[in-house]
Backbone as CSV, one residue per row, in Angstrom:
resi,resn,N_x,N_y,N_z,CA_x,CA_y,CA_z,C_x,C_y,C_z
1,MET,-87.131,-256.699,184.581,-87.975,-256.596,183.400,-88.002,-257.932,182.663
2,ALA,-89.204,-258.430,182.406,-89.352,-259.700,181.706,-89.059,-259.526,180.217
3,LYS,-88.796,-260.624,179.554,-88.581,-260.624,178.113,-89.922,-260.480,177.396
4,GLN,-89.931,-259.767,176.273,-91.156,-259.572,175.503,-91.747,-260.920,175.074
5,LEU,-93.010,-261.129,175.409,-93.699,-262.353,175.022,-93.965,-262.384,173.519
6,ASP,-94.144,-263.584,172.989,-94.406,-263.736,171.558,-95.876,-263.499,171.235
7,TYR,-96.170,-263.387,169.956,-97.521,-263.068,169.468,-98.564,-264.049,169.975
8,HIS,-98.302,-265.328,169.868,-99.309,-266.327,170.203,-99.630,-266.328,171.705
9,THR,-98.617,-266.110,172.536,-98.851,-266.049,173.979,-99.671,-264.817,174.340
10,ILE,-99.348,-263.689,173.734,-100.100,-262.462,173.999,-101.543,-262.617,173.531
11,ARG,-101.740,-263.233,172.377,-103.104,-263.447,171.902,-103.901,-264.318,172.872
12,GLU,-103.269,-265.331,173.427,-103.958,-266.189,174.385,-104.286,-265.409,175.664
13,ILE,-103.356,-264.576,176.125,-103.592,-263.770,177.329,-104.816,-262.874,177.150
14,PHE,-104.885,-262.169,176.023,-105.994,-261.226,175.842,-107.291,-261.931,175.463
15,THR,-107.195,-263.121,174.909,-108.398,-263.916,174.694,-109.022,-264.278,176.044
16,ARG,-108.178,-264.625,177.008,-108.680,-264.946,178.343,-109.266,-263.716,179.013
17,PHE,-108.586,-262.572,178.892,-109.124,-261.333,179.462,-110.488,-261.021,178.843
18,GLN,-110.586,-261.161,177.527,-111.831,-260.852,176.825,-112.954,-261.804,177.224
19,ASP,-112.625,-263.078,177.358,-113.640,-264.055,177.770,-114.152,-263.751,179.183
20,SER,-113.251,-263.265,180.038,-113.628,-262.963,181.416,-114.426,-261.670,181.526
21,GLU,-114.071,-260.670,180.722,-114.704,-259.339,180.785,-114.773,-258.768,179.367
22,PRO,-115.816,-259.113,178.592,-115.870,-258.711,177.183,-115.846,-257.203,176.953
23,GLU,-116.455,-256.433,177.842,-116.529,-254.972,177.675,-116.045,-254.276,178.943
24,PRO,-114.753,-254.256,179.175,-114.246,-253.620,180.394,-114.511,-252.117,180.372
25,LYS,-114.804,-251.557,181.526,-115.138,-250.133,181.621,-114.172,-249.422,182.557
26,GLY,-113.906,-248.160,182.249,-113.178,-247.326,183.181,-114.035,-247.080,184.412
27,GLU,-113.417,-246.794,185.528,-114.157,-246.687,186.781,-114.422,-245.245,187.225
28,LEU,-114.113,-244.274,186.380,-114.399,-242.873,186.697,-115.776,-242.493,186.166
29,ASP,-116.621,-241.972,187.047,-117.969,-241.552,186.647,-117.898,-240.273,185.812
30,HIS,-118.710,-240.223,184.754,-118.757,-239.036,183.901,-120.042,-239.074,183.098
31,VAL,-120.423,-237.921,182.545,-121.662,-237.856,181.762,-121.422,-237.386,180.331
32,ASN,-120.247,-236.837,180.060,-119.902,-236.388,178.710,-118.379,-236.293,178.597
33,ALA,-117.902,-235.860,177.449,-116.454,-235.789,177.224,-115.780,-234.827,178.203
34,TYR,-116.454,-233.713,178.494,-115.852,-232.730,179.403,-115.720,-233.271,180.825
35,THR,-116.765,-233.876,181.341,-116.672,-234.392,182.713,-115.684,-235.556,182.801
36,LEU,-115.554,-236.321,181.717,-114.531,-237.373,181.698,-113.143,-236.748,181.766
37,LEU,-112.917,-235.706,180.975,-111.626,-235.019,180.983,-111.292,-234.473,182.366
38,VAL,-112.255,-233.848,183.004,-112.038,-233.294,184.349,-111.771,-234.416,185.346
39,ALA,-112.557,-235.475,185.283,-112.394,-236.581,186.224,-111.009,-237.213,186.102
40,VAL,-110.546,-237.421,184.878,-109.226,-238.030,184.684,-108.128,-237.093,185.177
41,ALA,-108.276,-235.806,184.911,-107.294,-234.835,185.393,-107.244,-234.810,186.923
42,LEU,-108.399,-234.938,187.558,-108.459,-234.935,189.025,-107.902,-236.225,189.627
43,SER,-107.851,-237.301,188.834,-107.489,-238.612,189.376,-105.992,-238.813,189.588
44,ALA,-105.171,-237.871,189.119,-103.723,-237.995,189.334,-103.428,-238.033,190.834
45,GLN,-102.703,-239.058,191.269,-102.361,-239.246,192.681,-103.611,-239.289,193.564
46,ALA,-104.679,-239.864,193.036,-105.917,-240.038,193.796,-106.585,-241.316,193.300
47,THR,-107.482,-241.860,194.082,-108.187,-243.066,193.665,-109.433,-242.704,192.864
48,ASP,-109.849,-243.600,191.989,-111.072,-243.365,191.228,-112.259,-243.217,192.164
49,LYS,-112.292,-244.026,193.213,-113.396,-243.964,194.174,-113.454,-242.586,194.837
50,GLY,-112.292,-242.057,195.200,-112.247,-240.740,195.818,-112.684,-239.644,194.870
51,VAL,-112.291,-239.746,193.615,-112.695,-238.761,192.609,-114.196,-238.836,192.382
52,ASN,-114.730,-240.043,192.261,-116.175,-240.199,192.034,-116.994,-239.588,193.174
53,LYS,-116.506,-239.763,194.388,-117.202,-239.203,195.542,-117.215,-237.672,195.473
54,ALA,-116.082,-237.105,195.058,-115.968,-235.644,194.990,-116.768,-235.047,193.836
55,THR,-116.868,-235.783,192.726,-117.529,-235.218,191.541,-119.011,-235.548,191.444
56,ALA,-119.522,-236.373,192.343,-120.929,-236.776,192.269,-121.864,-235.565,192.236
57,GLU,-121.628,-234.613,193.122,-122.457,-233.401,193.154,-121.935,-232.333,192.197
58,LEU,-120.608,-232.293,192.012,-120.000,-231.289,191.129,-120.558,-231.374,189.715
59,PHE,-120.621,-232.589,189.170,-121.038,-232.732,187.778,-122.532,-232.498,187.575
60,LYS,-123.299,-232.420,188.659,-124.717,-232.079,188.541,-124.895,-230.600,188.227
61,ILE,-123.904,-229.787,188.637,-124.031,-228.337,188.442,-122.979,-227.766,187.506
62,ALA,-121.939,-228.541,187.186,-120.865,-228.032,186.327,-120.413,-229.122,185.363
63,ASP,-121.276,-229.398,184.371,-120.949,-230.448,183.406,-120.524,-229.900,182.055
64,THR,-120.271,-228.584,181.981,-119.726,-227.946,180.782,-118.644,-226.955,181.225
65,PRO,-117.742,-226.590,180.316,-116.711,-225.613,180.682,-117.292,-224.285,181.164
66,GLN,-118.370,-223.804,180.524,-118.955,-222.529,180.936,-119.561,-222.621,182.328
67,LYS,-120.220,-223.713,182.637,-120.792,-223.891,183.973,-119.686,-223.976,185.024
68,MET,-118.533,-224.546,184.641,-117.408,-224.615,185.572,-116.879,-223.207,185.847
69,LEU,-116.803,-222.393,184.811,-116.368,-221.008,184.998,-117.369,-220.253,185.868
70,ASP,-118.641,-220.504,185.657,-119.678,-219.837,186.458,-119.584,-220.256,187.926
71,LEU,-119.229,-221.507,188.168,-119.074,-221.991,189.541,-117.931,-221.277,190.238
72,GLY,-116.834,-221.060,189.514,-115.681,-220.363,190.078,-114.725,-221.292,190.808
73,GLU,-113.501,-220.825,190.963,-112.455,-221.667,191.557,-112.768,-222.064,192.992
74,GLU,-113.235,-221.130,193.797,-113.520,-221.461,195.189,-114.708,-222.417,195.312
75,GLY,-115.676,-222.258,194.423,-116.801,-223.187,194.407,-116.346,-224.589,194.037
76,LEU,-115.416,-224.670,193.085,-114.848,-225.960,192.694,-114.075,-226.582,193.846
77,VAL,-113.285,-225.777,194.528,-112.490,-226.265,195.654,-113.367,-226.927,196.703
78,GLU,-114.518,-226.355,196.961,-115.416,-226.925,197.968,-115.831,-228.353,197.627
79,HIS,-115.904,-228.639,196.339,-116.308,-229.981,195.911,-115.146,-230.976,195.918
80,ILE,-113.931,-230.493,195.630,-112.821,-231.436,195.413,-111.757,-231.396,196.508
81,LYS,-112.031,-230.745,197.622,-111.008,-230.573,198.653,-110.618,-231.867,199.356
82,THR,-111.345,-232.947,199.111,-110.957,-234.244,199.678,-109.934,-234.965,198.794
83,ILE,-109.649,-234.397,197.624,-108.712,-235.009,196.675,-107.327,-234.396,196.863
84,GLY,-106.308,-235.210,196.740,-104.931,-234.714,196.858,-104.617,-233.647,195.825
85,LEU,-103.814,-232.667,196.232,-103.370,-231.567,195.357,-104.558,-230.763,194.804
86,TYR,-105.618,-230.649,195.607,-106.856,-230.068,195.091,-106.718,-228.611,194.678
87,ARG,-105.871,-227.849,195.367,-105.718,-226.427,195.014,-105.140,-226.269,193.605
88,ASN,-104.074,-226.992,193.341,-103.432,-226.912,192.026,-104.352,-227.473,190.943
89,LYS,-105.047,-228.552,191.270,-105.975,-229.143,190.308,-107.119,-228.185,189.998
90,ALA,-107.602,-227.480,191.001,-108.684,-226.518,190.788,-108.245,-225.404,189.837
91,LYS,-107.030,-224.915,190.042,-106.505,-223.866,189.153,-106.444,-224.366,187.711
92,ASN,-105.938,-225.597,187.536,-105.825,-226.149,186.187,-107.186,-226.375,185.547
93,VAL,-108.157,-226.857,186.319,-109.492,-227.095,185.770,-110.127,-225.784,185.308
94,MET,-109.916,-224.715,186.072,-110.481,-223.422,185.683,-109.780,-222.865,184.440
95,LYS,-108.457,-222.997,184.378,-107.719,-222.548,183.179,-108.165,-223.348,181.961
96,MET,-108.324,-224.655,182.160,-108.767,-225.529,181.077,-110.142,-225.116,180.571
97,ALA,-111.057,-224.829,181.497,-112.411,-224.439,181.124,-112.407,-223.165,180.275
98,LYS,-111.571,-222.207,180.671,-111.508,-220.935,179.927,-110.992,-221.159,178.508
99,ILE,-109.960,-221.989,178.366,-109.420,-222.282,177.040,-110.456,-222.999,176.182
100,LEU,-111.171,-223.950,176.776,-112.185,-224.685,176.013,-113.301,-223.752,175.537
101,VAL,-113.698,-222.801,176.390,-114.738,-221.839,176.005,-114.210,-220.883,174.946
102,ASP,-113.009,-220.353,175.164,-112.467,-219.321,174.269,-112.009,-219.876,172.918
103,ASP,-111.395,-221.053,172.942,-110.749,-221.567,171.728,-111.477,-222.723,171.051
104,TYR,-112.356,-223.400,171.783,-113.000,-224.594,171.214,-114.523,-224.562,171.322
105,ASP,-115.082,-223.363,171.511,-116.544,-223.217,171.615,-117.154,-224.141,172.661
106,GLY,-116.405,-224.387,173.729,-116.919,-225.196,174.826,-116.854,-226.692,174.594
107,GLU,-116.280,-227.106,173.469,-116.174,-228.533,173.155,-114.785,-229.059,173.509
108,VAL,-114.697,-230.352,173.802,-113.412,-230.982,174.089,-112.790,-231.435,172.777
109,PRO,-111.570,-230.994,172.461,-110.932,-231.413,171.207,-110.584,-232.901,171.241
110,CYS,-110.496,-233.510,170.056,-110.246,-234.948,170.011,-108.950,-235.312,169.306
111,SER,-107.917,-234.519,169.529,-106.575,-234.933,169.115,-105.689,-234.942,170.359
112,ARG,-104.717,-235.829,170.356,-103.838,-235.938,171.523,-103.079,-234.630,171.750
113,ALA,-102.602,-234.017,170.682,-101.829,-232.781,170.815,-102.668,-231.664,171.425
114,ALA,-103.893,-231.512,170.953,-104.774,-230.458,171.481,-105.110,-230.719,172.941
115,LEU,-105.368,-231.966,173.284,-105.676,-232.307,174.673,-104.475,-232.043,175.572
116,GLN,-103.290,-232.467,175.142,-102.096,-232.292,175.964,-101.707,-230.831,176.132
117,ALA,-102.195,-229.974,175.258,-101.899,-228.542,175.384,-102.737,-227.888,176.481
118,LEU,-103.757,-228.593,176.990,-104.605,-228.041,178.043,-103.913,-228.148,179.404
119,PRO,-104.134,-227.185,180.294,-103.518,-227.228,181.630,-103.900,-228.481,182.403
120,GLY,-102.908,-229.143,182.981,-103.167,-230.317,183.809,-103.430,-231.598,183.042
121,VAL,-103.259,-231.563,181.728,-103.521,-232.748,180.904,-102.209,-233.271,180.319
122,GLY,-101.819,-234.459,180.735,-100.640,-235.105,180.187,-101.030,-236.156,179.173
123,ARG,-100.056,-236.902,178.698,-100.302,-237.910,177.673,-101.261,-238.997,178.161
124,LYS,-101.103,-239.416,179.420,-101.972,-240.471,179.941,-103.432,-240.001,179.972
125,THR,-103.663,-238.804,180.490,-105.020,-238.256,180.539,-105.614,-238.150,179.142
126,ALA,-104.825,-237.630,178.210,-105.300,-237.498,176.832,-105.679,-238.855,176.251
127,ASN,-104.849,-239.865,176.496,-105.126,-241.191,175.961,-106.382,-241.806,176.561
128,VAL,-106.609,-241.585,177.862,-107.828,-242.100,178.491,-109.055,-241.497,177.828
129,VAL,-109.048,-240.198,177.622,-110.199,-239.522,177.032,-110.412,-239.981,175.587
130,LEU,-109.344,-240.068,174.816,-109.464,-240.528,173.432,-110.028,-241.942,173.373
131,ASN,-109.589,-242.785,174.301,-110.016,-244.174,174.306,-111.457,-244.319,174.784
132,MET,-111.761,-243.732,175.934,-113.064,-243.961,176.555,-114.196,-243.210,175.863
133,TRP,-113.925,-242.010,175.367,-115.013,-241.242,174.761,-115.108,-241.449,173.254
134,TRP,-113.957,-241.401,172.578,-113.982,-241.524,171.120,-113.640,-242.936,170.628
135,ARG,-113.399,-243.844,171.558,-113.120,-245.246,171.229,-111.966,-245.387,170.244
136,TYR,-110.968,-244.548,170.460,-109.714,-244.641,169.698,-108.761,-245.531,170.509
137,PRO,-108.027,-246.452,169.864,-107.199,-247.397,170.622,-105.919,-246.779,171.200
138,ALA,-106.089,-245.702,171.957,-104.959,-245.082,172.651,-104.688,-245.852,173.937
139,GLN,-103.433,-245.945,174.320,-103.038,-246.759,175.473,-102.553,-245.863,176.610
140,ALA,-103.341,-245.772,177.652,-103.019,-244.924,178.799,-102.237,-245.747,179.823
141,VAL,-100.941,-245.566,179.862,-100.089,-246.377,180.737,-100.005,-245.739,182.123
142,ASP,-100.542,-246.439,183.109,-100.428,-245.989,184.491,-99.532,-246.959,185.261
143,THR,-99.472,-246.779,186.569,-98.576,-247.609,187.378,-98.967,-249.084,187.337
144,HIS,-100.272,-249.367,187.201,-100.731,-250.754,187.152,-100.276,-251.446,185.864
145,ILE,-100.425,-250.754,184.735,-99.998,-251.321,183.457,-98.485,-251.452,183.409
146,PHE,-97.785,-250.447,183.910,-96.317,-250.497,183.911,-95.824,-251.715,184.687
147,ARG,-96.411,-251.943,185.856,-96.024,-253.091,186.687,-96.377,-254.408,186.005
148,PHE,-97.608,-254.514,185.547,-98.056,-255.751,184.906,-97.259,-256.041,183.635
149,GLY,-97.049,-255.019,182.827,-96.344,-255.211,181.563,-94.934,-255.717,181.743
150,ASN,-94.257,-255.186,182.767,-92.873,-255.589,183.017,-92.775,-256.919,183.749
151,ARG,-93.730,-257.225,184.596,-93.714,-258.527,185.277,-94.019,-259.667,184.305
152,SER,-95.059,-259.472,183.522,-95.584,-260.562,182.698,-94.820,-260.774,181.402
153,GLY,-94.300,-259.675,180.837,-93.688,-259.745,179.519,-94.635,-259.357,178.403
154,VAL,-95.856,-258.949,178.761,-96.814,-258.527,177.745,-96.331,-257.259,177.048
155,CYS,-95.847,-256.290,177.842,-95.399,-255.019,177.264,-94.295,-254.422,178.144
156,PRO,-93.130,-255.059,178.197,-92.041,-254.534,179.029,-91.454,-253.251,178.450
157,GLY,-90.974,-252.392,179.349,-90.341,-251.152,178.905,-89.762,-250.419,180.092
158,LYS,-88.732,-249.634,179.850,-88.038,-248.942,180.943,-88.796,-247.713,181.428
159,ASP,-89.714,-247.191,180.608,-90.522,-246.047,181.022,-91.906,-246.172,180.381
160,VAL,-92.804,-245.251,180.730,-94.188,-245.385,180.270,-94.305,-245.263,178.749
161,VAL,-93.454,-244.452,178.138,-93.513,-244.307,176.679,-93.098,-245.608,176.002
162,ALA,-92.061,-246.265,176.544,-91.618,-247.544,175.989,-92.691,-248.613,176.158
163,VAL,-93.384,-248.606,177.306,-94.465,-249.571,177.533,-95.622,-249.296,176.578
164,GLU,-95.962,-248.033,176.400,-97.025,-247.674,175.456,-96.688,-248.174,174.054
165,ARG,-95.459,-247.975,173.634,-95.026,-248.443,172.316,-95.073,-249.965,172.228
166,ALA,-94.686,-250.644,173.310,-94.719,-252.111,173.324,-96.153,-252.633,173.194
167,ILE,-97.101,-251.935,173.823,-98.512,-252.313,173.695,-98.952,-252.182,172.242
168,GLU,-98.659,-251.028,171.647,-99.091,-250.761,170.274,-98.438,-251.714,169.278
169,ASP,-97.186,-252.075,169.546,-96.442,-252.912,168.601,-96.759,-254.397,168.736
170,ASN,-97.112,-254.856,169.940,-97.176,-256.291,170.185,-98.559,-256.866,170.461
171,ILE,-99.488,-256.058,170.952,-100.824,-256.591,171.218,-101.633,-256.575,169.926
172,PRO,-102.225,-257.700,169.544,-103.005,-257.760,168.300,-104.059,-256.665,168.247
173,VAL,-104.266,-256.127,167.053,-105.111,-254.935,166.914,-106.555,-255.169,167.347
174,ASP,-107.045,-256.423,167.239,-108.424,-256.660,167.635,-108.626,-256.573,169.142
175,PHE,-107.534,-256.479,169.915,-107.629,-256.294,171.361,-107.217,-254.884,171.795
176,GLN,-106.788,-254.054,170.864,-106.189,-252.770,171.220,-107.166,-251.815,171.905
177,LEU,-108.426,-251.812,171.491,-109.370,-250.846,172.053,-109.517,-251.010,173.560
178,HIS,-109.591,-252.239,174.031,-109.811,-252.484,175.457,-108.541,-252.888,176.208
179,ALA,-107.413,-252.953,175.513,-106.191,-253.495,176.120,-105.829,-252.800,177.428
180,HIS,-105.835,-251.465,177.438,-105.371,-250.779,178.642,-106.349,-250.970,179.798
181,HIS,-107.645,-251.114,179.504,-108.602,-251.365,180.580,-108.398,-252.753,181.191
182,TRP,-108.219,-253.759,180.348,-107.976,-255.101,180.882,-106.735,-255.118,181.771
183,MET,-105.678,-254.438,181.314,-104.427,-254.450,182.076,-104.523,-253.636,183.358
184,ILE,-105.212,-252.507,183.316,-105.409,-251.707,184.533,-106.174,-252.507,185.575
185,LEU,-107.264,-253.112,185.162,-108.085,-253.872,186.098,-107.313,-255.071,186.653
186,HIS,-106.529,-255.725,185.801,-105.734,-256.862,186.256,-104.668,-256.403,187.252
187,GLY,-104.033,-255.270,186.947,-103.014,-254.742,187.850,-103.581,-254.199,189.145
188,ARG,-104.792,-253.671,189.077,-105.417,-253.075,190.263,-105.942,-254.135,191.229
189,TYR,-106.440,-255.247,190.693,-107.118,-256.216,191.551,-106.426,-257.580,191.671
190,THR,-105.554,-257.926,190.737,-104.886,-259.228,190.784,-103.369,-259.095,190.854
191,CYS,-102.783,-258.446,189.880,-101.326,-258.293,189.840,-100.919,-257.057,190.656
192,VAL,-101.282,-257.076,191.933,-101.051,-255.920,192.808,-99.578,-255.799,193.171
193,ALA,-99.209,-254.651,193.724,-97.793,-254.341,193.896,-97.071,-255.253,194.876
194,ARG,-97.597,-255.383,196.081,-96.820,-256.052,197.132,-96.972,-257.569,197.125
195,LYS,-98.194,-258.034,197.088,-98.427,-259.485,197.108,-99.404,-259.847,195.997
196,PRO,-98.874,-259.995,194.779,-99.768,-260.313,193.665,-100.534,-261.603,193.922
197,LYS,-101.787,-261.612,193.489,-102.667,-262.758,193.745,-102.514,-263.788,192.629
198,CYS,-101.320,-264.362,192.555,-100.990,-265.273,191.458,-101.869,-266.520,191.455
199,ASN,-102.320,-266.930,192.645,-103.156,-268.132,192.715,-104.529,-267.912,192.098
200,ALA,-104.918,-266.646,191.926,-106.217,-266.326,191.335,-106.075,-265.724,189.941
201,CYS,-104.886,-265.818,189.364,-104.586,-265.142,188.101,-104.999,-265.978,186.894
202,LEU,-105.688,-265.347,185.963,-106.142,-266.005,184.741,-104.997,-266.454,183.847
203,ILE,-103.865,-265.784,183.971,-102.768,-266.034,183.030,-101.501,-266.510,183.741
204,ARG,-101.657,-267.068,184.908,-100.506,-267.508,185.692,-99.549,-268.375,184.881
205,ASP,-100.077,-269.289,184.081,-99.240,-270.220,183.326,-98.516,-269.563,182.161
206,LEU,-98.933,-268.352,181.788,-98.332,-267.658,180.648,-97.420,-266.510,181.077
207,CYS,-97.545,-266.098,182.317,-96.800,-264.948,182.845,-95.353,-265.326,183.167
208,GLN,-94.428,-264.411,182.874,-93.007,-264.674,183.099,-92.514,-264.249,184.478
209,TYR,-93.385,-263.686,185.297,-92.958,-263.206,186.622,-92.349,-264.353,187.433
210,GLU,-91.130,-264.159,187.896,-90.388,-265.247,188.565,-90.769,-265.441,190.024
211,ASP,-91.291,-264.410,190.668,-91.589,-264.493,192.102,-93.079,-264.662,192.355
212,LYS,-93.693,-265.573,191.647,-95.132,-265.798,191.815,-95.459,-266.229,193.227
213,THR,-96.550,-265.689,193.758,-97.001,-266.083,195.092,-97.788,-267.383,194.982
214,PRO,-97.741,-268.210,196.021,-98.467,-269.493,195.963,-99.974,-269.297,196.012
């Protein structure tokens, strides 16, 4: 675990990220808050590309909780069976749809606690939805951010909650809205797990990672 970087270094890092990609976007396809919630829930232990492929036709016919209930669990399974853990995910999506219809008039709630109370929705999923749909500066820490944060020193922490807190405490607020997207994209395409592409890294000179690749 790298040492926590100072304010000025972190500001320079995110200035470079912002200059490179002013409006970073999540890579999960969706058409409203509900389809975003479903897509993020389905993405656990799956790739965004795989989820998008599975939901391309699904969201044309089931873009609300009631339409998902009308489709039924087996109908949902037919669409998402290429995704890992699809049976369990299908059960959770159907339970979630029923709760949203019964308790929230078919609308997706916009508090972290309410979202996390839904079946199959953890803190990371809730934070993604809050950030991407309601533009709240919630930080969804995934494996890419955890790796990047600890290698670079931007947001080191022993677990995802500690990394989330490090992001909130140390990244300047004017970068908070897009912070997790910049870090996810950097971790997914540059600061990769096995052979990080340090020679192509925007922040190579600022990163504390000791085993930089040539």
